[in-house]
C-alpha positions in Angstrom: -29.8 65.8 43.9 -30.7 68.2 40.7 -29.7 72.0 41.7 -32.5 74.7 40.5 -31.0 77.6 38.1 -32.4 80.6 39.5 -29.8 83.6 39.5 -26.8 83.2 37.5 -23.6 85.0 36.3 -24.1 88.7 35.7 -24.5 89.5 31.7 -25.9 85.7 31.2 -29.4 86.1 32.3 -31.8 89.2 32.3 -33.8 89.6 35.4 -37.5 91.5 34.6 -40.0 91.4 37.6 -40.3 88.1 38.9 -38.7 86.5 35.8 -35.5 85.1 34.6 -34.9 86.2 30.9 -32.1 83.7 30.1 -30.2 84.5 26.9 -28.4 82.6 24.3 -25.4 83.4 24.8 -25.2 83.6 28.5 -26.3 80.0 27.9 -23.6 79.0 25.8 -21.5 80.2 28.3 -22.5 78.0 30.7 -22.0 75.1 28.5 -18.8 76.2 27.8 -17.6 76.6 30.8 -19.8 73.6 32.6 -20.8 70.4 30.3 -19.3 67.7 30.3 -18.0 67.1 27.0 -17.1 71.1 27.2 -14.7 69.3 29.8 -13.4 66.5 28.1 -13.3 68.4 24.9 -10.5 70.6 26.4 -8.4 67.8 27.7 -7.8 67.0 24.0 -4.8 69.5 24.1 -3.1 68.4 27.1 -3.7 64.2 25.8 -1.6 66.1 22.6 1.0 67.2 25.0 1.2 63.9 27.0 2.4 62.1 23.1 4.7 64.9 22.4 6.5 64.1 26.1 6.4 60.7 25.2 7.8 60.8 22.5 10.5 62.8 23.5 11.0 60.0 26.0 12.7 58.3 23.6 15.8 60.7 23.1 16.4 60.4 27.1 19.7 59.1 28.1 20.1 55.9 30.2 22.1 54.8 32.5 22.5 50.9 32.8 24.6 48.6 34.5 24.9 44.4 34.2 26.5 42.5 36.9 27.1 38.9 35.9 28.7 36.5 39.0 29.6 33.0 39.0 30.6 30.9 42.4 31.3 27.3 42.7 32.5 25.3 45.9 34.0 28.6 47.2 35.4 30.2 44.6 34.3 33.1 42.3 34.9 31.8 38.7 34.2 35.0 37.4 32.6 38.6 37.8 31.8 40.5 35.2 30.3 44.4 35.8 29.7 46.6 32.9 28.0 50.0 34.1 27.3 53.4 32.3 25.8 56.0 30.0 23.9 55.8 26.3 22.6 59.1 25.1 20.7 59.2 21.7 21.2 61.9 19.3 18.8 63.2 16.8 20.9 62.1 14.0 21.0 58.3 14.7 23.8 58.9 16.5 24.3 57.2 20.6 26.9 58.8 22.7 27.8 56.1 25.6 29.9 55.7 28.5 30.9 53.4 30.5 32.9 51.4 33.5 34.4 47.8 33.2 35.6 45.7 35.7 36.4 41.9 35.6 37.6 39.2 37.6 37.5 35.5 38.6 39.4 31.9 38.6 37.4 31.5 35.5 37.1 34.5 33.6 37.5 34.8 29.6 40.8 36.3 28.8 38.4 38.6 26.4 36.9 39.7 29.4 40.1 40.4 31.3 40.3 44.0 32.5 42.9 45.6 34.7 42.7 45.4 38.3 40.9 49.0 38.3 39.3 48.2 35.4 38.5 50.1 32.2 37.2 52.9 31.1 35.6 53.2 27.9 33.7 55.5 25.5 32.6 56.4 22.0 29.9 56.6 19.8 27.4 54.0 17.9 26.7 55.1 14.1 23.6 53.9 12.0 25.4 54.1 8.3 22.3 52.7 6.5 19.2 52.0 7.6 18.0 55.1 10.3 20.7 57.5 9.1 18.0 60.0 8.0 15.1 58.5 9.8 14.4 55.8 12.5 11.9 54.5 15.0 12.0 57.3 17.6 12.5 59.8 15.1 9.5 58.8 13.7 7.4 58.8 16.6 8.0 62.2 17.6 7.0 63.6 14.0 3.9 61.4 14.7 3.2 63.1 18.2 3.8 66.7 17.4 1.3 66.2 14.5 -1.4 64.5 16.6 -0.3 67.3 18.9 -1.5 70.3 16.2 -4.1 67.2 15.3 -5.9 67.7 19.6 -6.7 71.7 18.9 -8.5 70.4 15.9 -10.6 67.5 17.7 -11.3 69.9 20.7 -12.6 73.0 18.3 -14.8 70.1 16.7 -16.0 68.8 19.8 -16.7 72.1 21.2 -18.3 72.6 17.6 -21.1 70.0 18.0 -21.6 70.7 21.7 -22.7 74.2 20.7 -24.8 73.2 17.2 -27.2 70.3 20.0 -27.1 73.0 22.7 -27.8 75.8 20.4 -31.0 73.6 18.5 -32.5 72.6 21.8 -32.2 76.7 23.1 -34.6 77.3 20.2 -36.5 74.7 20.6 -37.4 76.0 23.7 -37.5 79.5 22.7 -40.5 78.1 20.2 -42.6 76.2 22.6 -42.1 78.5 25.3 -43.5 81.4 23.4 -46.1 79.5 21.0 -47.5 78.6 24.7 -47.9 82.2 25.9 -49.6 82.9 22.4 -51.9 79.8 22.7 -52.5 81.2 26.8 -53.3 84.3 25.3 -55.8 83.1 22.6 -57.4 80.4 25.3 -58.0 83.6 27.7 -59.6 86.1 25.3 -61.9 83.1 24.2 -63.1 82.2 28.2 -64.0 86.3 28.5 -66.0 85.8 24.7 -67.6 82.9 26.3 -68.2 84.0 29.8 -69.9 87.7 27.9 -71.7 85.4 25.1 -73.0 83.2 27.8 -74.8 86.2 30.3 -76.2 87.8 26.8 -77.4 84.6 25.7 -79.0 83.9 29.4 -80.7 87.5 29.1 -82.1 86.7 26.0 -80.2 89.2 24.1 -78.5 87.0 22.2 -78.8 82.9 20.8 -77.8 80.1 22.4 -76.4 78.2 19.9 -73.8 81.5 19.7 -72.8 80.1 23.2 -71.9 76.9 22.0 -69.8 78.5 19.2 -68.0 80.1 22.1 -67.7 77.3 24.0 -66.0 75.2 21.0 -63.4 77.6 21.0 -62.5 77.5 24.7 -62.5 73.8 24.6 -60.3 73.7 21.2 -57.9 76.5 21.8 -57.6 74.3 25.9 -56.8 70.8 24.0 -53.9 72.6 21.5 -52.9 74.5 24.6 -52.3 70.9 26.7 -50.1 70.0 23.3 -48.1 73.5 23.9 -47.8 72.8 27.3 -46.3 69.1 26.7 -44.0 70.0 24.2 -42.9 73.3 26.4 -41.8 71.0 29.1 -39.7 68.2 27.0 -37.6 71.4 26.0 -37.5 72.6 28.7 -35.6 69.2 30.3 -33.8 68.8 27.3 -32.0 72.5 27.4 -32.0 71.0 31.3 -29.1 68.5 29.8 -27.0 70.9 28.8 -27.0 73.0 32.7 -24.3 72.1 34.9 -22.4 73.8 38.1 -18.7 73.9 37.9 -18.7 70.5 40.6 -20.6 68.6 38.2 -23.7 68.5 39.0 -27.0 68.8 37.0 -29.1 72.0 37.2 -33.1 72.4 36.2 -34.7 75.9 34.8 -37.0 77.6 37.5 -40.8 78.2 36.1 -39.5 82.0 36.0 -37.0 81.2 34.0 -37.6 82.4 30.3 -36.2 83.1 26.8 -35.6 85.8 24.7 -38.8 87.8 24.1 -39.5 87.7 20.3 -39.0 91.4 20.2 -35.2 91.0 20.8 -35.0 88.5 18.3 -32.6 90.0 15.1 -33.6 87.9 11.9 -30.4 86.2 10.5 -29.6 86.5 6.9 -27.3 85.2 5.1 -25.1 88.4 4.1 -23.7 88.3 7.1 -21.9 85.0 6.4 -21.0 84.9 2.6 -17.6 86.3 4.2 -16.8 83.4 6.2 -17.4 80.9 2.9 -14.2 81.0 1.1 -11.9 78.2 0.1 -9.3 79.4 2.5 -11.9 78.8 5.3 -13.0 75.5 4.1 -9.6 74.7 4.0 -8.5 75.7 7.5 -11.9 73.5 8.4 -10.6 70.7 11.0 -12.6 68.1 9.4 -9.7 69.1 6.4 -7.3 70.0 9.2 -6.9 66.2 10.5 -7.3 64.6 7.2 -4.0 66.2 6.8 -2.7 65.5 9.5 -3.6 61.5 9.0 -1.2 62.1 5.5 1.5 64.5 7.2 1.5 61.2 9.6 1.2 58.2 7.1 3.6 60.3 4.7 6.4 60.1 8.4 5.3 56.2 8.1 5.8 55.9 4.2 9.8 57.7 5.2 10.5 54.9 7.7 9.0 52.1 5.2 12.0 53.7 2.7 14.4 54.0 5.0 13.6 50.1 5.6 14.8 49.2 2.1 18.9 50.6 2.9 21.3 47.5 4.3 21.8 47.9 8.2 25.0 49.0 9.0 25.8 50.0 12.4 29.9 51.2 13.3 30.5 51.4 16.9 34.2 52.8 18.0 35.0 52.4 21.8 37.7 53.7 23.3 39.7 52.6 26.5 41.9 53.5 29.2 42.9 52.5 33.0 42.0 54.7 35.1 44.6 56.3 37.4 44.3 58.0 40.1 40.3 57.4 39.4 40.7 59.9 36.5 39.2 57.7 33.3 41.5 60.0 30.8 44.9 59.9 32.8 47.0 57.9 30.2 44.2 58.2 27.3 46.0 56.6 24.4 44.4 56.3 20.6 46.4 53.2 20.5 43.7 51.9 22.9 40.1 51.0 21.2 37.4 48.2 20.3 35.3 49.0 16.7 33.2 46.5 15.4 31.0 47.1 12.2 27.8 45.1 11.7 26.0 44.4 8.4 22.7 42.9 7.4 20.1 43.0 4.7 17.5 40.6 3.0 18.2 39.6 -0.5 14.8 40.4 -1.6 13.4 43.1 0.4 10.1 41.2 -0.2 8.6 42.4 3.3 10.3 46.2 3.1 9.0 46.5 -0.5 5.5 45.1 0.6 5.7 47.5 3.6 6.8 50.4 1.3 3.8 49.6 -1.1 1.2 49.5 1.7 2.1 52.9 3.0 1.9 54.3 -0.6 -1.6 52.7 -0.6 -2.5 54.6 2.6 -1.8 57.9 1.6 -3.9 57.3 -1.4 -6.7 56.3 0.0 -6.3 59.2 2.5 -6.3 61.8 -0.4 -9.5 59.8 -2.1 -11.2 60.2 1.4 -9.7 64.3 2.2 -11.5 65.2 -1.8 -14.7 63.5 -0.3 -14.9 65.4 2.7 -13.5 68.8 0.7 -16.9 67.9 -1.9 -19.0 67.1 1.6 -18.1 69.9 3.3 -18.5 72.6 0.2 -22.3 70.4 0.0 -23.1 71.3 3.4 -22.2 74.8 3.9 -23.8 75.6 0.6 -27.0 73.7 1.6 -26.9 75.4 4.8 -26.8 79.4 3.5 -29.8 78.2 0.9 -32.0 76.7 4.2 -31.3 80.4 5.7 -31.9 82.2 2.4 -34.8 80.5 2.3 -36.1 81.1 6.4 -35.2 84.8 5.8 -37.2 85.2 3.0 -40.0 83.3 4.6 -39.7 85.4 7.6 -40.2 88.7 5.7 -43.0 87.4 4.1 -44.8 86.0 7.1 -44.2 89.0 9.0 -46.6 90.5 6.8 -49.2 87.8 6.9 -49.4 88.3 11.0 -50.0 91.6 10.4 -52.3 91.4 7.7 -54.0 88.3 9.6 -54.3 90.9 12.2 -55.5 93.9 9.9 -58.7 91.1 8.5 -59.4 90.8 12.5 -59.8 94.0 13.9 -62.4 94.5 10.4 -64.0 91.9 11.1 -64.5 92.9 15.1 -65.9 95.9 14.0 -68.6 94.1 11.7 -69.3 92.3 14.3 -70.1 95.6 16.5 -72.1 97.2 13.8 -74.2 93.6 13.0 -72.5 93.3 9.6 -70.8 90.0 11.3 -71.3 87.0 12.9 -69.3 85.3 15.9 -68.4 82.5 13.5 -66.4 84.8 11.3 -64.8 85.8 14.2 -63.7 82.4 15.3 -62.0 82.2 11.5 -60.2 85.0 11.8 -59.0 84.9 15.3 -58.0 81.4 14.4 -56.0 82.7 11.1 -54.3 85.5 12.9 -53.0 82.8 16.0 -52.4 80.5 13.2 -50.2 82.8 11.6 -48.5 83.8 15.4 -47.7 80.6 15.2 -45.9 80.2 12.4 -43.7 83.3 12.6 -42.5 82.0 15.7 -41.6 78.2 13.9 -39.9 80.5 11.2 -38.7 82.9 13.7 -36.7 79.9 15.1 -36.0 77.7 12.0 -34.1 80.7 10.9 -32.0 80.8 14.0 -31.5 77.3 13.7 -30.3 78.0 9.8 -27.6 79.7 11.2 -26.4 77.6 14.0 -26.3 75.0 10.7 -24.3 77.1 8.9 -21.9 78.4 11.6 -21.7 74.7 12.4 -21.0 73.5 8.7 -18.0 76.5 9.0 -17.1 74.6 12.7 -17.7 78.8 13.4 -19.8 77.8 16.4 -17.1 78.4 19.1 
């Protein structure tokens, strides 16, 4: 069941008598606080933190235990127990320490340990692949880049939400004030029709004038019905952006209205020119995300280039028989175990192919970045032109409305002096009404053009 939007938080709405004025700022604050998409966008930084935590897990110390035993016909053939701790480090070096205790009647001699077991500790070093970068470090690099990328993605999601909700608010503003203009026009036509009908019934005015007046009532009534339908649709659309803190949808009450026409400041392009610069464009979230993608691909390329090296791993472990459970008692550098592993493909075709693909992916991403920059510049400049055009038209049409009102008043005076007709008054009045409707439309488009420009600049949030 939908809740009803009646009284909002202080500063969001202004109350006048029985009506509540829902400001654009208050509307956007409510959207930012409660809308599901806003809450979803706010999860993005947490996603980045989670990926970073996951990548750091590649450097977590690990404990291990290997137990392998065999019993047959009442005899223990062997018991192999190996437990220890591994500690990965940043530069491809892995530290290891552990305890080995093996026994049994059929134990392989190389696995034999003293009765009290054998302590060991040492290092494993990648001298070829993995010396400068390996999969663990690459994942951590990429996670840090992705963490920054999620902040840009959050800003983009909120920017888009504010763009759509802002357009809906001003469409509601347009529908409401257009409806008010038509209501006043219909009321005026009905009053005039009643007056003319009474004078026509008394024989002081031709009957055809009452027909003319009735046609105006009918015309404006039909037009008002159309605008009322548009107002209801605009309110329904606006309500899709209104939610409570408990994720319940809200509806506007009939007494909730948008800002008055007189409170709207015309948006001028000069106010936004300072926002349009190379530095601002370069920090646009779309470009940030594109650059982060290239950074991630560069990390992949480093990893692929590292794989051109041979696999060369050196392992060294000191060995010591514990005395009184002290692993270092009786330690000697002559007791150790070491090993060296080497592996390298002869032609490196897989590795060279992977490196070429990594280069091609970076080139493709750079081309996409160039296209994104060009597209953003076009959208920003186009939005600026639209805003300039709307501002100029508004300045012109403000005078047009005033001129139509002046003509209407003059026609009324001429009619009172018997120098005009009801038909001409209706023509002048409809011209005045249409100019008012057009002015509201241009005022709305002016506000929406400013929103479109801020959206192109990603400055709505």
